[in-house]
C-alpha positions as CSV (number, residue, x, y, z in Angstrom):
1,M,-39.2,41.3,184.6
2,Y,-35.8,42.6,183.4
3,Q,-33.0,43.1,185.4
4,V,-29.9,44.5,184.7
5,E,-26.9,42.3,185.8
6,S,-23.6,43.2,184.4
7,K,-21.6,46.2,185.0
8,G,-21.1,47.4,181.6
9,G,-25.2,47.2,181.4
10,A,-25.2,49.3,184.1
11,I,-22.7,52.0,182.9
12,V,-24.4,52.1,179.4
13,C,-27.6,53.3,181.8
14,M,-25.4,55.2,183.4
15,L,-24.2,57.3,180.6
16,L,-27.8,57.6,178.4
17,S,-29.1,58.9,182.2
18,L,-26.8,61.3,182.5
19,F,-27.9,62.8,179.1
20,F,-31.1,62.6,179.3
21,L,-30.9,64.2,183.1
22,G,-28.6,66.8,181.6
23,T,-30.8,67.9,178.9
24,W,-34.1,68.1,180.3
25,P,-33.8,71.2,182.3
26,A,-32.2,73.1,179.2
27,V,-35.6,72.5,178.0
28,M,-37.2,73.5,181.0
29,N,-35.3,77.1,181.3
30,L,-35.3,77.6,177.2
31,L,-39.3,78.1,177.9
32,E,-38.8,80.1,180.9
33,R,-36.6,82.5,179.0
34,R,-38.9,82.8,176.6
35,G,-41.9,84.0,178.4
36,R,-43.6,80.8,178.9
37,L,-45.3,80.1,182.9
38,P,-43.0,77.8,185.2
39,Q,-46.5,77.0,186.4
40,H,-47.6,75.9,182.8
41,T,-44.7,73.9,182.3
42,Y,-44.4,72.1,184.9
43,L,-48.0,70.9,184.7
44,D,-47.1,69.5,181.3
45,Y,-44.0,68.1,181.9
46,T,-45.7,65.9,185.3
47,I,-47.6,64.4,182.8
48,T,-45.6,63.1,180.6
49,N,-42.7,62.2,183.5
50,L,-45.6,60.0,185.3
51,L,-46.1,58.2,181.5
52,A,-42.5,57.0,181.2
53,A,-43.0,55.5,184.4
54,V,-45.6,53.2,183.2
55,I,-44.2,52.6,180.2
56,I,-41.1,51.5,181.9
57,A,-43.3,49.3,184.4
58,F,-44.8,47.8,181.6
59,T,-42.3,46.7,179.7
60,F,-38.4,46.2,181.3
61,G,-41.6,45.2,184.2
62,E,-43.4,42.4,182.5
63,I,-41.0,41.2,180.2
64,G,-38.2,38.1,181.0
65,T,-38.5,35.3,183.4
66,Q,-37.6,36.5,186.6
67,D,-40.2,37.5,189.3
68,P,-42.1,39.0,190.7
69,N,-43.1,41.4,187.7
70,F,-44.9,44.6,187.9
71,L,-48.5,43.9,187.9
72,S,-48.2,40.9,190.8
73,Q,-46.8,43.4,193.1
74,L,-49.1,45.6,193.1
75,S,-51.6,43.8,195.2
76,Q,-48.9,42.0,197.6
77,D,-48.1,43.5,201.1
78,N,-45.6,45.8,200.7
79,M,-46.7,49.2,202.0
80,P,-43.8,50.3,204.2
81,S,-41.5,49.9,200.9
82,V,-44.6,52.1,199.1
83,L,-44.2,54.6,201.4
84,F,-40.5,55.1,201.3
85,A,-40.8,55.1,197.4
86,M,-43.6,57.5,197.7
87,A,-41.6,59.4,200.2
88,G,-39.1,59.9,197.3
89,G,-41.4,61.0,195.1
90,V,-42.4,64.0,197.1
91,V,-38.9,65.7,197.9
92,L,-38.0,64.7,194.3
93,S,-40.9,66.8,193.2
94,I,-40.2,69.3,195.2
95,G,-36.8,70.0,194.0
96,N,-37.6,69.9,190.8
97,L,-40.4,72.7,191.4
98,S,-38.0,75.0,193.1
99,S,-35.2,74.6,190.4
100,Q,-37.5,76.4,187.9
101,Y,-37.0,79.5,189.8
102,V,-33.1,78.6,190.7
103,W,-32.4,78.4,187.5
104,A,-34.1,82.5,187.0
105,F,-31.5,83.3,189.6
106,V,-28.2,81.8,189.4
107,G,-28.3,80.2,185.7
108,L,-28.8,76.6,184.5
109,S,-24.8,76.0,184.6
110,V,-24.4,76.9,188.2
111,A,-27.3,75.7,189.9
112,G,-27.1,72.4,188.6
113,V,-23.2,72.1,189.9
114,I,-24.5,73.6,193.3
115,T,-27.4,71.2,193.5
116,S,-25.8,68.2,192.1
117,S,-22.9,68.5,194.3
118,I,-25.1,68.5,197.4
119,I,-26.7,65.3,195.7
120,V,-23.7,63.5,196.1
121,V,-22.0,64.6,199.1
122,I,-25.4,63.6,201.1
123,G,-26.9,60.8,198.7
124,T,-24.4,58.9,197.8
125,I,-22.7,58.6,201.2
126,L,-25.7,57.6,202.4
127,N,-26.0,55.3,199.5
128,Y,-23.3,53.6,200.0
129,F,-23.6,52.5,203.8
130,L,-27.5,51.8,202.3
131,D,-25.8,49.3,199.9
132,D,-23.4,47.6,202.3
133,K,-20.4,49.1,201.2
134,I,-20.4,47.3,197.8
135,N,-19.0,50.4,195.8
136,K,-15.2,50.5,196.3
137,A,-14.5,53.2,199.0
138,K,-10.9,54.1,198.0
139,I,-12.5,55.3,194.9
140,L,-16.1,56.5,195.3
141,F,-14.7,58.8,197.9
142,P,-12.2,60.4,196.1
143,G,-14.9,61.3,193.9
144,V,-17.2,62.8,195.8
145,G,-14.4,64.9,196.9
146,C,-14.2,65.9,193.2
147,F,-17.7,66.8,193.8
148,F,-17.1,69.0,196.9
149,V,-14.7,71.2,194.9
150,A,-16.7,71.8,192.0
151,V,-19.4,72.9,194.1
152,C,-16.9,75.9,195.6
153,L,-16.3,76.6,192.1
154,G,-19.6,77.0,190.8
155,F,-20.0,79.8,193.8
156,I,-17.0,81.7,192.8
157,V,-17.8,81.0,189.0
158,H,-21.3,82.1,189.7
159,S,-20.0,85.3,191.5
160,S,-17.3,86.3,188.7
161,N,-20.2,86.3,186.3
162,I,-22.5,88.0,188.2
163,A,-19.9,90.6,188.6
164,D,-19.3,90.0,184.3
165,N,-22.4,91.3,183.8
166,Q,-22.7,94.4,186.3
167,A,-19.7,95.8,184.4
168,K,-21.1,95.0,180.9
169,L,-24.5,97.0,181.8
170,K,-22.6,99.9,184.0
171,D,-20.7,100.5,181.0
172,F,-23.8,100.4,178.1
173,T,-24.4,104.1,177.3
174,S,-27.4,105.6,175.2
175,E,-25.2,104.6,172.3
176,V,-28.1,102.4,171.2
177,S,-31.1,104.6,171.3
178,S,-34.5,103.5,172.9
179,K,-36.0,103.2,169.4
180,D,-33.0,100.9,168.2
181,L,-33.4,99.0,171.2
182,E,-37.1,98.7,170.7
183,N,-36.1,97.4,166.8
184,E,-34.2,94.5,168.3
185,S,-36.5,93.7,170.4
186,D,-38.8,92.4,167.4
187,A,-35.6,90.5,166.3
188,T,-33.3,89.4,169.4
189,H,-32.0,86.3,167.8
190,K,-29.6,89.5,165.5
191,I,-28.8,90.6,169.1
192,K,-25.2,88.7,170.0
193,A,-25.2,86.7,173.1
194,G,-23.6,87.9,176.6
195,T,-24.0,91.7,175.5
196,A,-26.0,94.4,177.5
197,I,-28.7,94.8,175.1
198,F,-29.0,90.7,175.0
199,L,-28.7,90.8,178.7
200,L,-31.6,93.7,179.0
201,E,-33.9,91.4,176.5
202,L,-33.6,88.6,178.3
203,E,-34.8,89.9,181.6
204,K,-37.8,91.9,179.1
205,R,-38.8,88.2,177.9
206,R,-38.7,85.8,180.5
207,S,-41.5,84.9,182.9
208,I,-39.3,85.3,186.3
209,K,-38.0,88.2,186.7
210,A,-34.9,88.1,188.8
211,S,-33.0,90.9,187.8
212,G,-32.5,93.4,190.8
213,K,-33.0,90.7,193.4
214,S,-30.7,89.6,196.3
215,T,-28.3,86.9,195.2
216,F,-28.9,85.3,198.4
217,I,-32.6,84.5,197.6
218,G,-31.4,82.1,194.3
219,L,-28.6,80.8,196.7
220,A,-31.0,80.1,199.1
221,I,-33.5,78.3,196.7
222,T,-30.7,76.3,195.6
223,F,-29.5,74.8,198.8
224,F,-32.9,73.7,199.3
225,A,-33.6,72.2,195.6
226,G,-30.3,70.4,196.1
227,I,-31.0,69.3,200.1
228,S,-34.5,67.6,198.6
229,F,-32.8,66.2,195.7
230,S,-30.3,64.4,198.3
231,I,-32.8,62.3,199.9
232,F,-34.8,60.7,197.0
233,S,-32.3,58.4,196.0
234,P,-31.8,56.7,199.4
235,L,-35.4,56.7,199.9
236,F,-35.9,55.0,196.7
237,N,-32.9,52.7,198.0
238,L,-34.7,51.4,200.9
239,A,-37.9,51.3,199.1
240,T,-36.2,48.7,196.8
241,N,-33.9,46.5,199.2
242,D,-35.7,47.0,202.3
243,Q,-32.6,47.3,204.4
244,Y,-34.7,48.0,207.7
245,H,-36.6,44.9,207.3
246,T,-39.9,46.6,207.3
247,L,-41.7,43.7,204.8
248,R,-43.4,40.7,206.3
249,R,-41.1,37.9,206.2
250,G,-41.9,36.0,202.3
251,V,-43.2,39.5,200.8
252,P,-41.0,40.0,197.9
253,H,-38.9,43.3,197.8
254,L,-40.2,45.7,195.3
255,S,-38.7,45.6,192.2
256,V,-37.2,48.2,190.6
257,Y,-40.3,49.1,188.4
258,T,-43.0,49.1,190.7
259,T,-41.1,51.3,192.9
260,F,-40.7,53.6,189.9
261,F,-44.3,53.5,189.5
262,Y,-45.1,54.4,193.0
263,F,-42.5,57.2,193.0
264,S,-43.7,58.3,189.9
265,F,-47.2,58.6,191.0
266,S,-46.3,60.8,194.4
267,C,-44.1,63.0,192.6
268,F,-47.1,63.5,189.8
269,V,-49.7,63.5,192.5
270,I,-47.2,66.6,194.7
271,G,-46.7,68.3,191.2
272,I,-50.4,69.0,189.8
273,I,-51.7,70.2,193.8
274,L,-48.5,72.8,194.1
275,N,-48.7,73.7,190.3
276,I,-52.4,74.2,190.4
277,T,-51.7,76.4,193.5
278,F,-49.1,78.7,192.1
279,L,-51.5,79.4,189.5
280,Y,-53.9,81.5,191.7
281,H,-51.2,82.3,193.9
282,P,-47.8,82.6,192.4
283,V,-44.3,83.2,194.3
284,L,-41.3,85.2,193.8
285,N,-43.9,87.7,192.0
286,S,-44.7,85.3,189.1
287,P,-47.8,86.6,187.0
288,K,-50.8,84.8,188.1
289,S,-52.7,82.3,186.0
290,S,-55.4,79.9,185.2
291,L,-56.5,76.1,184.6
292,K,-58.2,77.8,181.9
293,A,-55.4,79.7,181.0
294,Y,-53.5,76.5,181.1
295,M,-55.4,74.4,178.4
296,R,-55.1,77.4,176.4
297,D,-51.5,77.8,175.9
298,W,-50.1,75.6,173.4
299,N,-46.8,78.0,172.8
300,G,-44.1,75.6,174.1
301,R,-46.1,72.5,175.3
302,G,-44.7,70.1,172.8
303,L,-41.2,71.0,174.4
304,A,-42.5,71.2,177.8
305,L,-44.0,67.5,177.6
306,L,-40.6,66.2,176.1
307,A,-38.9,67.5,179.1
308,G,-41.0,65.2,180.8
309,L,-40.4,62.2,178.9
310,L,-36.2,62.6,179.2
311,C,-36.3,63.1,182.9
312,G,-38.8,59.7,183.5
313,F,-36.7,58.0,181.8
314,G,-33.3,59.5,183.0
315,N,-34.8,58.8,186.2
316,G,-35.5,55.1,185.5
317,L,-32.3,54.5,184.2
318,Q,-30.2,55.9,186.8
319,F,-31.9,53.4,189.3
320,M,-31.8,50.3,187.0
321,A,-27.9,50.9,186.7
322,G,-28.2,51.7,190.5
323,Q,-29.8,48.2,191.6
324,A,-27.1,46.6,189.7
325,A,-24.1,48.3,190.5
326,G,-24.6,50.4,193.6
327,Y,-27.0,53.4,194.0
328,A,-23.6,55.8,195.3
329,A,-22.1,54.4,192.0
330,A,-24.8,55.6,189.8
331,D,-25.3,59.0,191.3
332,V,-22.7,59.5,188.9
333,V,-25.0,60.9,186.9
334,Q,-25.4,64.0,189.1
335,A,-22.0,64.9,186.6
336,L,-25.4,66.6,184.3
337,P,-23.5,69.9,184.5
338,L,-21.6,68.9,182.1
339,V,-24.7,68.7,180.0
340,G,-26.5,71.3,181.4
341,T,-23.4,73.6,180.7
342,F,-23.2,72.4,177.1
343,W,-26.7,73.3,176.4
344,G,-26.2,76.2,178.8
345,I,-23.7,78.1,176.7
346,V,-25.1,76.7,173.3
347,L,-28.9,77.4,173.8
348,F,-28.5,80.2,175.8
349,G,-25.2,81.8,175.5
350,E,-24.0,81.5,179.3
351,Y,-20.7,83.2,179.8
352,R,-20.7,84.4,176.6
353,K,-18.0,87.5,176.8
354,S,-17.5,86.9,180.5
355,S,-13.6,87.4,181.7
356,K,-10.5,85.5,181.6
357,R,-11.1,84.8,185.2
358,T,-14.4,83.2,184.9
359,Y,-13.4,81.2,181.8
360,T,-10.6,79.5,183.5
361,L,-12.5,79.4,187.0
362,L,-15.6,77.4,184.6
363,G,-13.2,75.0,183.1
364,S,-11.9,74.3,186.2
365,M,-15.1,73.2,187.7
366,L,-16.2,70.9,184.7
367,I,-12.5,69.2,184.4
368,M,-13.3,68.4,188.5
369,F,-17.0,67.1,187.3
370,I,-15.0,65.0,184.5
371,A,-12.9,63.5,187.5
372,A,-15.9,62.8,189.0
373,I,-17.7,60.7,186.5
374,V,-14.3,58.4,186.4
375,L,-14.2,57.9,190.1
376,L,-17.9,57.4,190.6
377,M,-18.0,54.6,187.7
378,A,-15.0,52.7,188.6
379,S,-16.2,52.3,191.8
380,S,-19.6,50.3,190.3
381,G,-20.0,47.2,192.5
382,H,-21.8,44.3,191.7
383,R,-25.2,43.6,194.2
384,K,-25.7,40.0,194.8
């Protein structure tokens, strides 16, 4: 198998992972805003997410001279580590599934800020101790502090943006007649982002209707997703490095590629089960569907499949970097809201025509993320 050993190689993996993991939520959110049911999108995503793990396992897990390779480990007596890996996949799948609904309630940018900050505050601390403190604490924990400040700013940004949108809708008058609005809806690309008409048309088209619902619902789901996400990396760490010595003497630790395969397989199984259930018993008043309807829904399927590949390769690169430089440092990829905010502004018109207060808060939030990226990367260690 191939193994990343240098600090530079680990940083390259982190940066690529950051881009991939920051982009796939934007693709998924784009489809929901166009009206595609999240159950349909997530079923497509789940297939290619597993495919990415299989590709990584049969390439990086099989090339090179270092043992053990991927195929040989499938027959090992390593069930305790396998269970840790699969548990990590379960919580990741639940977190990803929750995120589909979070984006509709609080927006891509703020949802990413809050969930990522929870991951770093909880997950990074756990990984620091699991990795026997190989990361530089004096640099790592100020970085964690930056993430914590970012989540506080995220709350304020969300509240400020909600107030801006409510003011736009309140000031919206009958200057635009129903007929004009209907004509505009046939060419929504002509509507300026950030306007009251844009907000009204967006709510009409999207598959998850969040308008008028309590902000508390969105924030509660966001925290639930963040807690789920914060556990998967430490579980992966335990599966790969066996800190609790659960394997029998002489049994090699799972390679990062074998762990990632089991991790992704359980993520796939949970995703399939839950989303098929949600087809027939949807949550949050989403429309019902069926397997037959899903199979016939090709509108946006290519983008959904792309999202699964981006997430799969992003997670794989994160774990490769973590095995080399410490999983606490690899949590730098949780600065993905930097990428997500870029796509949110470019693709979705988030924060267009907002107040100066919102722009100032948003800028401060992003600055804290940049500081966190620098500090967490600088804290990288070297696993012996």
